[in-house]
HTML snippet that shows the backbone in 3Dmol.js (N, CA, C, O; Angstrom):
<script src="https://3Dmol.org/build/3Dmol-min.js"></script>
<div id="view" style="width:600px;height:400px;position:relative"></div>
<script>
const pdb = `
ATOM      1  N   MET A   1       0.829  -1.170  -0.003  1.00  0.00           N
ATOM      2  CA  MET A   1       0.001   0.005   0.015  1.00  0.00           C
ATOM      3  C   MET A   1       0.883   1.270  -0.034  1.00  0.00           C
ATOM      4  O   MET A   1       0.649   2.204  -0.801  1.00  0.00           O
ATOM      5  N   LYS A   2       1.947   1.236   0.865  1.00  0.00           N
ATOM      6  CA  LYS A   2       2.795   2.412   0.932  1.00  0.00           C
ATOM      7  C   LYS A   2       3.572   2.592  -0.368  1.00  0.00           C
ATOM      8  O   LYS A   2       3.812   3.727  -0.780  1.00  0.00           O
ATOM      9  N   THR A   3       3.969   1.510  -1.022  1.00  0.00           N
ATOM     10  CA  THR A   3       4.718   1.652  -2.240  1.00  0.00           C
ATOM     11  C   THR A   3       3.848   2.201  -3.366  1.00  0.00           C
ATOM     12  O   THR A   3       4.335   2.976  -4.190  1.00  0.00           O
ATOM     13  N   GLN A   4       2.590   1.824  -3.422  1.00  0.00           N
ATOM     14  CA  GLN A   4       1.694   2.352  -4.415  1.00  0.00           C
ATOM     15  C   GLN A   4       1.518   3.838  -4.237  1.00  0.00           C
ATOM     16  O   GLN A   4       1.528   4.609  -5.196  1.00  0.00           O
ATOM     17  N   ARG A   5       1.352   4.235  -2.948  1.00  0.00           N
ATOM     18  CA  ARG A   5       1.210   5.683  -2.658  1.00  0.00           C
ATOM     19  C   ARG A   5       2.447   6.432  -3.082  1.00  0.00           C
ATOM     20  O   ARG A   5       2.348   7.500  -3.686  1.00  0.00           O
ATOM     21  N   LYS A   6       3.639   5.879  -2.771  1.00  0.00           N
ATOM     22  CA  LYS A   6       4.866   6.551  -3.140  1.00  0.00           C
ATOM     23  C   LYS A   6       5.051   6.632  -4.658  1.00  0.00           C
ATOM     24  O   LYS A   6       5.553   7.632  -5.172  1.00  0.00           O
ATOM     25  N   GLN A   7       4.646   5.584  -5.370  1.00  0.00           N
ATOM     26  CA  GLN A   7       4.741   5.573  -6.819  1.00  0.00           C
ATOM     27  C   GLN A   7       3.805   6.592  -7.444  1.00  0.00           C
ATOM     28  O   GLN A   7       4.159   7.276  -8.405  1.00  0.00           O
ATOM     29  N   SER A   8       2.596   6.684  -6.880  1.00  0.00           N
ATOM     30  CA  SER A   8       1.652   7.679  -7.429  1.00  0.00           C
ATOM     31  C   SER A   8       2.118   9.119  -7.162  1.00  0.00           C
ATOM     32  O   SER A   8       1.950  10.016  -7.989  1.00  0.00           O
ATOM     33  N   GLN A   9       2.727   9.306  -5.936  1.00  0.00           N
ATOM     34  CA  GLN A   9       3.280  10.647  -5.599  1.00  0.00           C
ATOM     35  C   GLN A   9       4.454  10.931  -6.570  1.00  0.00           C
ATOM     36  O   GLN A   9       4.564  12.044  -7.084  1.00  0.00           O
ATOM     37  N   SER A  10       5.287   9.982  -6.812  1.00  0.00           N
ATOM     38  CA  SER A  10       6.422  10.166  -7.693  1.00  0.00           C
ATOM     39  C   SER A  10       5.936  10.480  -9.112  1.00  0.00           C
ATOM     40  O   SER A  10       6.463  11.380  -9.764  1.00  0.00           O
ATOM     41  N   THR A  11       4.948   9.749  -9.579  1.00  0.00           N
ATOM     42  CA  THR A  11       4.420  10.024 -10.912  1.00  0.00           C
ATOM     43  C   THR A  11       3.824  11.432 -10.974  1.00  0.00           C
ATOM     44  O   THR A  11       4.039  12.153 -11.949  1.00  0.00           O
ATOM     45  N   ARG A  12       3.091  11.820  -9.957  1.00  0.00           N
ATOM     46  CA  ARG A  12       2.500  13.139  -9.908  1.00  0.00           C
ATOM     47  C   ARG A  12       3.587  14.217  -9.896  1.00  0.00           C
ATOM     48  O   ARG A  12       3.491  15.209 -10.618  1.00  0.00           O
ATOM     49  N   GLN A  13       4.600  14.020  -9.088  1.00  0.00           N
ATOM     50  CA  GLN A  13       5.692  14.999  -9.039  1.00  0.00           C
ATOM     51  C   GLN A  13       6.411  15.149 -10.348  1.00  0.00           C
ATOM     52  O   GLN A  13       6.779  16.257 -10.740  1.00  0.00           O
ATOM     53  N   LYS A  14       6.619  14.025 -11.039  1.00  0.00           N
ATOM     54  CA  LYS A  14       7.250  14.023 -12.351  1.00  0.00           C
ATOM     55  C   LYS A  14       6.371  14.799 -13.349  1.00  0.00           C
ATOM     56  O   LYS A  14       6.889  15.592 -14.136  1.00  0.00           O
ATOM     57  N   LEU A  15       5.092  14.584 -13.321  1.00  0.00           N
ATOM     58  CA  LEU A  15       4.161  15.269 -14.164  1.00  0.00           C
ATOM     59  C   LEU A  15       4.209  16.789 -13.907  1.00  0.00           C
ATOM     60  O   LEU A  15       4.258  17.595 -14.837  1.00  0.00           O
ATOM     61  N   TYR A  16       4.192  17.148 -12.609  1.00  0.00           N
ATOM     62  CA  TYR A  16       4.241  18.575 -12.269  1.00  0.00           C
ATOM     63  C   TYR A  16       5.528  19.234 -12.764  1.00  0.00           C
ATOM     64  O   TYR A  16       5.513  20.352 -13.280  1.00  0.00           O
ATOM     65  N   ARG A  17       6.671  18.496 -12.591  1.00  0.00           N
ATOM     66  CA  ARG A  17       7.909  19.030 -13.091  1.00  0.00           C
ATOM     67  C   ARG A  17       7.910  19.219 -14.603  1.00  0.00           C
ATOM     68  O   ARG A  17       8.424  20.215 -15.113  1.00  0.00           O
ATOM     69  N   GLN A  18       7.330  18.256 -15.313  1.00  0.00           N
ATOM     70  CA  GLN A  18       7.246  18.352 -16.784  1.00  0.00           C
ATOM     71  C   GLN A  18       6.376  19.555 -17.192  1.00  0.00           C
ATOM     72  O   GLN A  18       6.716  20.292 -18.117  1.00  0.00           O
ATOM     73  N   ILE A  19       5.249  19.736 -16.487  1.00  0.00           N
ATOM     74  CA  ILE A  19       4.363  20.864 -16.798  1.00  0.00           C
ATOM     75  C   ILE A  19       5.060  22.169 -16.550  1.00  0.00           C
ATOM     76  O   ILE A  19       4.974  23.076 -17.377  1.00  0.00           O
ATOM     77  N   ILE A  20       5.759  22.297 -15.422  1.00  0.00           N
ATOM     78  CA  ILE A  20       6.493  23.530 -15.082  1.00  0.00           C
ATOM     79  C   ILE A  20       7.568  23.778 -16.110  1.00  0.00           C
ATOM     80  O   ILE A  20       7.807  24.920 -16.503  1.00  0.00           O
ATOM     81  N   THR A  21       8.223  22.709 -16.553  1.00  0.00           N
ATOM     82  CA  THR A  21       9.320  22.857 -17.550  1.00  0.00           C
ATOM     83  C   THR A  21       8.734  23.417 -18.862  1.00  0.00           C
ATOM     84  O   THR A  21       9.294  24.341 -19.453  1.00  0.00           O
ATOM     85  N   VAL A  22       7.595  22.843 -19.311  1.00  0.00           N
ATOM     86  CA  VAL A  22       6.980  23.337 -20.536  1.00  0.00           C
ATOM     87  C   VAL A  22       6.550  24.766 -20.393  1.00  0.00           C
ATOM     88  O   VAL A  22       6.707  25.545 -21.332  1.00  0.00           O
ATOM     89  N   LEU A  23       6.009  25.147 -19.249  1.00  0.00           N
ATOM     90  CA  LEU A  23       5.581  26.548 -19.013  1.00  0.00           C
ATOM     91  C   LEU A  23       6.767  27.476 -18.985  1.00  0.00           C
ATOM     92  O   LEU A  23       6.675  28.598 -19.483  1.00  0.00           O
ATOM     93  N   LEU A  24       7.891  27.045 -18.416  1.00  0.00           N
ATOM     94  CA  LEU A  24       9.090  27.896 -18.456  1.00  0.00           C
ATOM     95  C   LEU A  24       9.598  28.069 -19.890  1.00  0.00           C
ATOM     96  O   LEU A  24      10.017  29.165 -20.261  1.00  0.00           O
ATOM     97  N   LEU A  25       9.569  27.006 -20.700  1.00  0.00           N
ATOM     98  CA  LEU A  25       9.946  27.108 -22.075  1.00  0.00           C
ATOM     99  C   LEU A  25       9.039  28.070 -22.856  1.00  0.00           C
ATOM    100  O   LEU A  25       9.511  28.886 -23.647  1.00  0.00           O
ATOM    101  N   ILE A  26       7.737  27.954 -22.615  1.00  0.00           N
ATOM    102  CA  ILE A  26       6.802  28.868 -23.310  1.00  0.00           C
ATOM    103  C   ILE A  26       7.075  30.313 -22.896  1.00  0.00           C
ATOM    104  O   ILE A  26       7.038  31.211 -23.737  1.00  0.00           O
ATOM    105  N   GLN A  27       7.353  30.553 -21.590  1.00  0.00           N
ATOM    106  CA  GLN A  27       7.634  31.867 -21.151  1.00  0.00           C
ATOM    107  C   GLN A  27       8.886  32.415 -21.807  1.00  0.00           C
ATOM    108  O   GLN A  27       8.919  33.591 -22.170  1.00  0.00           O
ATOM    109  N   THR A  28       9.920  31.597 -21.971  1.00  0.00           N
ATOM    110  CA  THR A  28      11.127  32.022 -22.645  1.00  0.00           C
ATOM    111  C   THR A  28      10.876  32.327 -24.126  1.00  0.00           C
ATOM    112  O   THR A  28      11.416  33.294 -24.664  1.00  0.00           O
ATOM    113  N   ILE A  29      10.070  31.514 -24.768  1.00  0.00           N
ATOM    114  CA  ILE A  29       9.745  31.773 -26.177  1.00  0.00           C
ATOM    115  C   ILE A  29       8.995  33.079 -26.324  1.00  0.00           C
ATOM    116  O   ILE A  29       9.262  33.847 -27.248  1.00  0.00           O
ATOM    117  N   LEU A  30       8.041  33.347 -25.408  1.00  0.00           N
ATOM    118  CA  LEU A  30       7.301  34.613 -25.476  1.00  0.00           C
ATOM    119  C   LEU A  30       8.203  35.809 -25.185  1.00  0.00           C
ATOM    120  O   LEU A  30       7.958  36.886 -25.729  1.00  0.00           O
ATOM    121  N   ILE A  31       9.223  35.671 -24.361  1.00  0.00           N
ATOM    122  CA  ILE A  31      10.151  36.757 -24.174  1.00  0.00           C
ATOM    123  C   ILE A  31      10.914  37.039 -25.457  1.00  0.00           C
ATOM    124  O   ILE A  31      11.168  38.201 -25.774  1.00  0.00           O
ATOM    125  N   GLY A  32      11.275  36.037 -26.179  1.00  0.00           N
ATOM    126  CA  GLY A  32      11.949  36.209 -27.473  1.00  0.00           C
ATOM    127  C   GLY A  32      11.072  36.863 -28.531  1.00  0.00           C
ATOM    128  O   GLY A  32      11.526  37.706 -29.304  1.00  0.00           O
ATOM    129  N   VAL A  33       9.790  36.451 -28.550  1.00  0.00           N
ATOM    130  CA  VAL A  33       8.817  37.006 -29.491  1.00  0.00           C
ATOM    131  C   VAL A  33       8.615  38.501 -29.204  1.00  0.00           C
ATOM    132  O   VAL A  33       8.604  39.336 -30.108  1.00  0.00           O
ATOM    133  N   ASN A  34       8.457  38.798 -27.920  1.00  0.00           N
ATOM    134  CA  ASN A  34       8.265  40.189 -27.445  1.00  0.00           C
ATOM    135  C   ASN A  34       9.504  41.018 -27.798  1.00  0.00           C
ATOM    136  O   ASN A  34       9.384  42.169 -28.218  1.00  0.00           O
ATOM    137  N   ALA A  35      10.679  40.438 -27.627  1.00  0.00           N
ATOM    138  CA  ALA A  35      11.907  41.159 -27.966  1.00  0.00           C
ATOM    139  C   ALA A  35      11.965  41.477 -29.446  1.00  0.00           C
ATOM    140  O   ALA A  35      12.352  42.581 -29.829  1.00  0.00           O
ATOM    141  N   GLU A  36      11.585  40.524 -30.282  1.00  0.00           N
ATOM    142  CA  GLU A  36      11.555  40.718 -31.717  1.00  0.00           C
ATOM    143  C   GLU A  36      10.603  41.877 -32.068  1.00  0.00           C
ATOM    144  O   GLU A  36      10.925  42.724 -32.901  1.00  0.00           O
ATOM    145  N   ASN A  37       9.448  41.898 -31.428  1.00  0.00           N
ATOM    146  CA  ASN A  37       8.503  42.994 -31.670  1.00  0.00           C
ATOM    147  C   ASN A  37       9.036  44.354 -31.256  1.00  0.00           C
ATOM    148  O   ASN A  37       8.809  45.364 -31.921  1.00  0.00           O
ATOM    149  N   ARG A  38       9.756  44.350 -30.133  1.00  0.00           N
ATOM    150  CA  ARG A  38      10.338  45.608 -29.701  1.00  0.00           C
ATOM    151  C   ARG A  38      11.405  46.136 -30.671  1.00  0.00           C
ATOM    152  O   ARG A  38      11.520  47.341 -30.897  1.00  0.00           O
ATOM    153  N   LEU A  39      12.175  45.207 -31.232  1.00  0.00           N
ATOM    154  CA  LEU A  39      13.193  45.584 -32.222  1.00  0.00           C
ATOM    155  C   LEU A  39      12.515  46.128 -33.472  1.00  0.00           C
ATOM    156  O   LEU A  39      12.970  47.116 -34.048  1.00  0.00           O
ATOM    157  N   GLN A  40      11.434  45.489 -33.891  1.00  0.00           N
ATOM    158  CA  GLN A  40      10.721  45.970 -35.079  1.00  0.00           C
ATOM    159  C   GLN A  40      10.053  47.310 -34.845  1.00  0.00           C
ATOM    160  O   GLN A  40       9.827  48.058 -35.796  1.00  0.00           O
ATOM    161  N   GLN A  41       9.732  47.629 -33.603  1.00  0.00           N
ATOM    162  CA  GLN A  41       9.129  48.922 -33.280  1.00  0.00           C
ATOM    163  C   GLN A  41      10.177  50.010 -33.179  1.00  0.00           C
ATOM    164  O   GLN A  41       9.823  51.179 -33.030  1.00  0.00           O
ATOM    165  N   GLY A  42      11.456  49.670 -33.255  1.00  0.00           N
ATOM    166  CA  GLY A  42      12.476  50.677 -33.286  1.00  0.00           C
ATOM    167  C   GLY A  42      13.300  50.815 -32.003  1.00  0.00           C
ATOM    168  O   GLY A  42      14.168  51.686 -31.935  1.00  0.00           O
ATOM    169  N   ASP A  43      13.063  50.006 -31.013  1.00  0.00           N
ATOM    170  CA  ASP A  43      13.894  50.043 -29.803  1.00  0.00           C
ATOM    171  C   ASP A  43      15.317  49.651 -30.195  1.00  0.00           C
ATOM    172  O   ASP A  43      15.516  48.883 -31.136  1.00  0.00           O
ATOM    173  N   SER A  44      16.294  50.174 -29.481  1.00  0.00           N
ATOM    174  CA  SER A  44      17.670  49.828 -29.759  1.00  0.00           C
ATOM    175  C   SER A  44      18.001  48.401 -29.329  1.00  0.00           C
ATOM    176  O   SER A  44      17.381  47.857 -28.415  1.00  0.00           O
ATOM    177  N   THR A  45      18.954  47.823 -29.977  1.00  0.00           N
ATOM    178  CA  THR A  45      19.357  46.449 -29.684  1.00  0.00           C
ATOM    179  C   THR A  45      19.774  46.283 -28.200  1.00  0.00           C
ATOM    180  O   THR A  45      19.443  45.307 -27.527  1.00  0.00           O
ATOM    181  N   ILE A  46      20.517  47.300 -27.747  1.00  0.00           N
ATOM    182  CA  ILE A  46      21.053  47.217 -26.374  1.00  0.00           C
ATOM    183  C   ILE A  46      19.886  47.284 -25.409  1.00  0.00           C
ATOM    184  O   ILE A  46      19.867  46.525 -24.440  1.00  0.00           O
ATOM    185  N   GLU A  47      18.909  48.158 -25.628  1.00  0.00           N
ATOM    186  CA  GLU A  47      17.789  48.250 -24.733  1.00  0.00           C
ATOM    187  C   GLU A  47      16.990  46.964 -24.691  1.00  0.00           C
ATOM    188  O   GLU A  47      16.561  46.530 -23.622  1.00  0.00           O
ATOM    189  N   VAL A  48      16.788  46.351 -25.849  1.00  0.00           N
ATOM    190  CA  VAL A  48      16.057  45.075 -25.958  1.00  0.00           C
ATOM    191  C   VAL A  48      16.819  43.968 -25.263  1.00  0.00           C
ATOM    192  O   VAL A  48      16.228  43.141 -24.569  1.00  0.00           O
ATOM    193  N   LEU A  49      18.134  43.950 -25.448  1.00  0.00           N
ATOM    194  CA  LEU A  49      18.978  42.913 -24.805  1.00  0.00           C
ATOM    195  C   LEU A  49      18.910  43.065 -23.270  1.00  0.00           C
ATOM    196  O   LEU A  49      18.793  42.071 -22.553  1.00  0.00           O
ATOM    197  N   MET A  50      18.982  44.291 -22.784  1.00  0.00           N
ATOM    198  CA  MET A  50      18.888  44.534 -21.336  1.00  0.00           C
ATOM    199  C   MET A  50      17.498  44.118 -20.837  1.00  0.00           C
ATOM    200  O   MET A  50      17.386  43.533 -19.759  1.00  0.00           O
ATOM    201  N   TRP A  51      16.460  44.403 -21.585  1.00  0.00           N
ATOM    202  CA  TRP A  51      15.080  44.027 -21.199  1.00  0.00           C
ATOM    203  C   TRP A  51      14.953  42.467 -21.147  1.00  0.00           C
ATOM    204  O   TRP A  51      14.350  41.887 -20.243  1.00  0.00           O
ATOM    205  N   MET A  52      15.541  41.868 -22.140  1.00  0.00           N
ATOM    206  CA  MET A  52      15.474  40.350 -22.174  1.00  0.00           C
ATOM    207  C   MET A  52      16.206  39.754 -20.998  1.00  0.00           C
ATOM    208  O   MET A  52      15.721  38.805 -20.383  1.00  0.00           O
ATOM    209  N   ILE A  53      17.354  40.289 -20.677  1.00  0.00           N
ATOM    210  CA  ILE A  53      18.110  39.786 -19.527  1.00  0.00           C
ATOM    211  C   ILE A  53      17.281  39.922 -18.222  1.00  0.00           C
ATOM    212  O   ILE A  53      17.220  39.007 -17.401  1.00  0.00           O
ATOM    213  N   ASN A  54      16.656  41.095 -18.075  1.00  0.00           N
ATOM    214  CA  ASN A  54      15.808  41.321 -16.890  1.00  0.00           C
ATOM    215  C   ASN A  54      14.614  40.385 -16.889  1.00  0.00           C
ATOM    216  O   ASN A  54      14.148  39.998 -15.817  1.00  0.00           O
ATOM    217  N   GLN A  55      14.113  40.018 -18.024  1.00  0.00           N
ATOM    218  CA  GLN A  55      12.936  39.141 -18.083  1.00  0.00           C
ATOM    219  C   GLN A  55      13.373  37.683 -17.857  1.00  0.00           C
ATOM    220  O   GLN A  55      12.593  36.900 -17.315  1.00  0.00           O
ATOM    221  N   CYS A  56      14.574  37.304 -18.249  1.00  0.00           N
ATOM    222  CA  CYS A  56      15.018  35.919 -18.203  1.00  0.00           C
ATOM    223  C   CYS A  56      15.533  35.540 -16.777  1.00  0.00           C
ATOM    224  O   CYS A  56      15.540  34.367 -16.403  1.00  0.00           O
ATOM    225  N   ILE A  57      15.951  36.543 -16.015  1.00  0.00           N
ATOM    226  CA  ILE A  57      16.486  36.193 -14.673  1.00  0.00           C
ATOM    227  C   ILE A  57      15.444  35.436 -13.821  1.00  0.00           C
ATOM    228  O   ILE A  57      15.804  34.422 -13.223  1.00  0.00           O
ATOM    229  N   PRO A  58      14.197  35.868 -13.738  1.00  0.00           N
ATOM    230  CA  PRO A  58      13.221  35.085 -12.945  1.00  0.00           C
ATOM    231  C   PRO A  58      13.017  33.691 -13.520  1.00  0.00           C
ATOM    232  O   PRO A  58      12.808  32.741 -12.765  1.00  0.00           O
ATOM    233  N   VAL A  59      13.075  33.546 -14.865  1.00  0.00           N
ATOM    234  CA  VAL A  59      12.864  32.239 -15.469  1.00  0.00           C
ATOM    235  C   VAL A  59      14.024  31.346 -15.099  1.00  0.00           C
ATOM    236  O   VAL A  59      13.812  30.176 -14.781  1.00  0.00           O
ATOM    237  N   LEU A  60      15.276  31.867 -15.128  1.00  0.00           N
ATOM    238  CA  LEU A  60      16.413  31.069 -14.733  1.00  0.00           C
ATOM    239  C   LEU A  60      16.400  30.665 -13.238  1.00  0.00           C
ATOM    240  O   LEU A  60      16.836  29.577 -12.860  1.00  0.00           O
ATOM    241  N   LYS A  61      15.882  31.589 -12.416  1.00  0.00           N
ATOM    242  CA  LYS A  61      15.737  31.264 -10.965  1.00  0.00           C
ATOM    243  C   LYS A  61      14.718  30.155 -10.809  1.00  0.00           C
ATOM    244  O   LYS A  61      14.954  29.232 -10.029  1.00  0.00           O
ATOM    245  N   GLN A  62      13.606  30.196 -11.504  1.00  0.00           N
ATOM    246  CA  GLN A  62      12.593  29.186 -11.379  1.00  0.00           C
ATOM    247  C   GLN A  62      13.140  27.832 -11.840  1.00  0.00           C
ATOM    248  O   GLN A  62      12.911  26.796 -11.215  1.00  0.00           O
ATOM    249  N   ALA A  63      13.884  27.884 -12.980  1.00  0.00           N
ATOM    250  CA  ALA A  63      14.444  26.617 -13.508  1.00  0.00           C
ATOM    251  C   ALA A  63      15.439  26.046 -12.502  1.00  0.00           C
ATOM    252  O   ALA A  63      15.459  24.838 -12.266  1.00  0.00           O
ATOM    253  N   SER A  64      16.260  26.905 -11.912  1.00  0.00           N
ATOM    254  CA  SER A  64      17.220  26.459 -10.921  1.00  0.00           C
ATOM    255  C   SER A  64      16.563  25.837  -9.719  1.00  0.00           C
ATOM    256  O   SER A  64      17.002  24.797  -9.227  1.00  0.00           O
ATOM    257  N   ASN A  65      15.498  26.480  -9.239  1.00  0.00           N
ATOM    258  CA  ASN A  65      14.720  25.950  -8.098  1.00  0.00           C
ATOM    259  C   ASN A  65      14.105  24.584  -8.410  1.00  0.00           C
ATOM    260  O   ASN A  65      14.087  23.666  -7.589  1.00  0.00           O
ATOM    261  N   LEU A  66      13.612  24.507  -9.629  1.00  0.00           N
ATOM    262  CA  LEU A  66      13.043  23.197 -10.068  1.00  0.00           C
ATOM    263  C   LEU A  66      14.105  22.124 -10.094  1.00  0.00           C
ATOM    264  O   LEU A  66      13.856  21.004  -9.647  1.00  0.00           O
ATOM    265  N   GLN A  67      15.265  22.429 -10.595  1.00  0.00           N
ATOM    266  CA  GLN A  67      16.392  21.482 -10.634  1.00  0.00           C
ATOM    267  C   GLN A  67      16.807  21.090  -9.225  1.00  0.00           C
ATOM    268  O   GLN A  67      17.061  19.912  -8.973  1.00  0.00           O
ATOM    269  N   GLU A  68      16.883  22.024  -8.316  1.00  0.00           N
ATOM    270  CA  GLU A  68      17.235  21.712  -6.932  1.00  0.00           C
ATOM    271  C   GLU A  68      16.211  20.774  -6.303  1.00  0.00           C
ATOM    272  O   GLU A  68      16.581  19.831  -5.603  1.00  0.00           O
ATOM    273  N   LYS A  69      14.920  21.027  -6.549  1.00  0.00           N
ATOM    274  CA  LYS A  69      13.891  20.206  -5.969  1.00  0.00           C
ATOM    275  C   LYS A  69      13.989  18.782  -6.536  1.00  0.00           C
ATOM    276  O   LYS A  69      13.781  17.796  -5.829  1.00  0.00           O
ATOM    277  N   GLN A  70      14.311  18.708  -7.828  1.00  0.00           N
ATOM    278  CA  GLN A  70      14.424  17.392  -8.426  1.00  0.00           C
ATOM    279  C   GLN A  70      15.616  16.628  -7.859  1.00  0.00           C
ATOM    280  O   GLN A  70      15.529  15.421  -7.634  1.00  0.00           O
ATOM    281  N   LYS A  71      16.721  17.317  -7.630  1.00  0.00           N
ATOM    282  CA  LYS A  71      17.880  16.637  -6.990  1.00  0.00           C
ATOM    283  C   LYS A  71      17.549  16.179  -5.618  1.00  0.00           C
ATOM    284  O   LYS A  71      17.926  15.074  -5.228  1.00  0.00           O
ATOM    285  N   LYS A  72      16.840  17.008  -4.850  1.00  0.00           N
ATOM    286  CA  LYS A  72      16.475  16.589  -3.492  1.00  0.00           C
ATOM    287  C   LYS A  72      15.573  15.377  -3.504  1.00  0.00           C
ATOM    288  O   LYS A  72      15.686  14.512  -2.635  1.00  0.00           O
ATOM    289  N   SER A  73      14.679  15.299  -4.472  1.00  0.00           N
ATOM    290  CA  SER A  73      13.712  14.147  -4.527  1.00  0.00           C
ATOM    291  C   SER A  73      14.431  12.874  -4.970  1.00  0.00           C
ATOM    292  O   SER A  73      13.943  11.775  -4.707  1.00  0.00           O
ATOM    293  N   LEU A  74      15.585  12.999  -5.640  1.00  0.00           N
ATOM    294  CA  LEU A  74      16.339  11.865  -6.092  1.00  0.00           C
ATOM    295  C   LEU A  74      17.318  11.335  -5.040  1.00  0.00           C
ATOM    296  O   LEU A  74      17.815  10.215  -5.165  1.00  0.00           O
ATOM    297  N   LEU A  75      17.594  12.123  -4.020  1.00  0.00           N
ATOM    298  CA  LEU A  75      18.514  11.698  -2.986  1.00  0.00           C
ATOM    299  C   LEU A  75      17.905  10.557  -2.182  1.00  0.00           C
ATOM    300  O   LEU A  75      16.702  10.568  -1.918  1.00  0.00           O
ATOM    301  N   PRO A  76      18.708   9.573  -1.787  1.00  0.00           N
ATOM    302  CA  PRO A  76      18.131   8.527  -0.972  1.00  0.00           C
ATOM    303  C   PRO A  76      17.733   9.034   0.411  1.00  0.00           C
ATOM    304  O   PRO A  76      18.457   9.808   1.036  1.00  0.00           O
ATOM    305  N   LYS A  77      16.594   8.593   0.867  1.00  0.00           N
ATOM    306  CA  LYS A  77      16.092   9.045   2.137  1.00  0.00           C
ATOM    307  C   LYS A  77      16.373   8.005   3.224  1.00  0.00           C
ATOM    308  O   LYS A  77      16.336   6.802   2.967  1.00  0.00           O
ATOM    309  N   HIS A  78      16.642   8.463   4.389  1.00  0.00           N
ATOM    310  CA  HIS A  78      16.886   7.535   5.503  1.00  0.00           C
ATOM    311  C   HIS A  78      15.554   6.904   5.934  1.00  0.00           C
ATOM    312  O   HIS A  78      14.520   7.568   6.014  1.00  0.00           O
ATOM    313  N   ARG A  79      15.620   5.648   6.197  1.00  0.00           N
ATOM    314  CA  ARG A  79      14.389   4.930   6.605  1.00  0.00           C
ATOM    315  C   ARG A  79      14.103   5.284   8.065  1.00  0.00           C
ATOM    316  O   ARG A  79      14.975   5.230   8.933  1.00  0.00           O
ATOM    317  N   ARG A  80      12.866   5.640   8.286  1.00  0.00           N
ATOM    318  CA  ARG A  80      12.440   5.878   9.633  1.00  0.00           C
ATOM    319  C   ARG A  80      12.056   4.561  10.276  1.00  0.00           C
ATOM    320  O   ARG A  80      11.812   3.582   9.571  1.00  0.00           O
ATOM    321  N   SER A  81      11.998   4.516  11.548  1.00  0.00           N
ATOM    322  CA  SER A  81      11.721   3.248  12.249  1.00  0.00           C
ATOM    323  C   SER A  81      10.300   2.739  11.922  1.00  0.00           C
ATOM    324  O   SER A  81      10.061   1.532  11.935  1.00  0.00           O
ATOM    325  N   GLU A  82       9.366   3.653  11.631  1.00  0.00           N
ATOM    326  CA  GLU A  82       8.013   3.235  11.291  1.00  0.00           C
ATOM    327  C   GLU A  82       7.881   2.614   9.938  1.00  0.00           C
ATOM    328  O   GLU A  82       6.928   1.872   9.698  1.00  0.00           O
ATOM    329  N   ASP A  83       8.844   2.895   8.995  1.00  0.00           N
ATOM    330  CA  ASP A  83       8.818   2.317   7.670  1.00  0.00           C
ATOM    331  C   ASP A  83       9.353   0.895   7.659  1.00  0.00           C
ATOM    332  O   ASP A  83       9.065   0.144   6.728  1.00  0.00           O
ATOM    333  N   LYS A  84      10.119   0.507   8.663  1.00  0.00           N
ATOM    334  CA  LYS A  84      10.728  -0.844   8.672  1.00  0.00           C
ATOM    335  C   LYS A  84       9.745  -1.948   8.900  1.00  0.00           C
ATOM    336  O   LYS A  84      10.127  -3.118   8.929  1.00  0.00           O
TER     337      LYS A  84
END
`;
const viewer = $3Dmol.createViewer("view");
viewer.addModel(pdb, "pdb");
viewer.setStyle({}, {cartoon: {color: "spectrum"}});
viewer.zoomTo();
viewer.render();
</script>
């Protein structure tokens, strides 16, 4: 019973990570599209590049946090006395 619960939690967590990853990719693509629009509207390349960097920092932080959570979930856990 406990292993089924752990497997379903693991499957759910994997699905959530995949969804978050796809959303971060979409966010990054939209930043690029918006940057292209800004260039076409006449903004300078340097301004657009600075804007893109400022937009991408939160995305990189979210991706890093996701990676850290994934690493923590893959680490072996110590067995508690009640699990034995």
